[in-house]
N, C-alpha and C positions, 0 to 999 in steps of 0.2 A: 887248842881249839879255840874256836869263837863262840859267846856267848848271847847267845839268841832270846828273850823276849817273846812266849805263844800265847797272844792271846783267844781265847775259842766259845766261839755258842750257835747255836743253833734255836731253831725258832719253826714254829707249822700250826697252821689255820689248820684243826681242825686234825685229827689225833689217830688217822691216818690222813694225809688233804697235804695241800700244797707246804712244804718247804721248802730253809732256806738257811742259811748255815753263814759266819762270815768269823773271819780271820785278818789278826791284827799285829803283824813279824816285827819284831822292833829290834836295828841294831847298832851299838855305833851310834845311838841318837837321828839317825835313819827311822823311817817307818815305810812299810806298803801292806796293803789292805788286798784284803783276795775275798770274794763273797761267790757262789752259788746255789745250789737249789735241784728241787725236782718236783713234779707238779704230783707225784701220787709218793707219797713218803711217811715219816711217823719222825716223832720230834728225840727219839733215842738217834735214830739214821742219821739227823741232822745234825749231832753234837761228837758219833763217832766221825761226818764226814769231813766237819769243819778242823778235827785232829789231825787226821790223815791228811787232806789236802794243806796241813797248815806248814807239814812234815817233809810234806812231796815237796815242797820248792826251795828245802835248802837242797843245796849240792855238793855240799860236804857233809862229814861226822861236826856236829856241834853239841857244845852244852847246851840245852835248853830246857828250858823253867816252862812249862806249859800248864799254866792259869785259864781253869774251866768254871760254870755254875757249872757242871753235869758230878752228879752224887755217882750214876753210871758209869760216866768216861771215869773219873775218878776215884771211883772204887775198886772198878773193873781193871784198873791196873794195879794201884798202891797195894788194894786187897789182896792179890793174884789170882782173881775168880778166871781173869781170860785165859792167864797161865794155862792153871785148874783143867776150865772146856778144853783145850788145844786140846791138854791131852789125854784128854776123856772122849775123842772126838766129837767134840762139841757138844758133849751133853753136861749138864753140869751137875750136883751132888746127890740129884732129890730125883738123876737119869730120866730127868726131858729135858728136847732139847733149848738149848744156847741159843740165843736169840740177836739173830745180825751177828751169824760166822762168819760169812765173809767179810765186813766192816774190820771184825776184832782179826781178824790174819793179818789184811791191810797193815792195820793200828801196829800190831803186835810183830810185825817185821818191818817196818820204819822205826818205832820206839830202840829196836835191835841195835842199831846203824850209831843212836844217838846216844850222852849219856843225856837223860831224860826226871826232871823234876815235875813231878804236879804237884798243884798246888788248886784246892779251891777255893773259889767265893760265893758268900752268895747272891743268887743272881737277883734285879732287880732291885738293887740297894745304892747305886751311886758309886758302882766303883767304875770310873769313867774308863778303857779296854774295851770291861765286858758288859757297859750301857753301848760304848761304839759297835761294837761286833756285834749284840743286837739289833742292831738297829741294822747294819748293815743284810744280818737275815732277814728281817720282814719286808725290809724293802725289795730283796731279791722275790718271796714268797708274792708279795704285794704285785710285783713284777705279770708275777706264773699269773693270779688269779683274774686279772683283766685280759690275758689272752685264754683262759677255758672259754 
């Protein structure tokens, strides 16, 4: 099974507002960068989308180290929150609707195809790949802002 490092970040100008996501995939000394965004979105949606797009780029089941600065993504998976929300018809423990069920559903389905470990890193703290992902995300939403 191939070992992939997947670095992700999302960014938003306003929340909601124009947003972007960035991904750096690393395999066997090679890197691939991906980015995208939406004209009207939230930071959390961009964080989830970054992870989804990174995992979607993999063509076969892999061992994946997913590195994110999003506690929302990290805790949602590692603490089992997203799985619980799904089992409870996208309701949280307090019975309120879980946010972003469409994206969580996609992310959970993708994670089930791979062996994924998640590492949380502090954002804007000099982590080279996280900084690169942030730059990709910000560059993308700035392009969106220019076209508004």
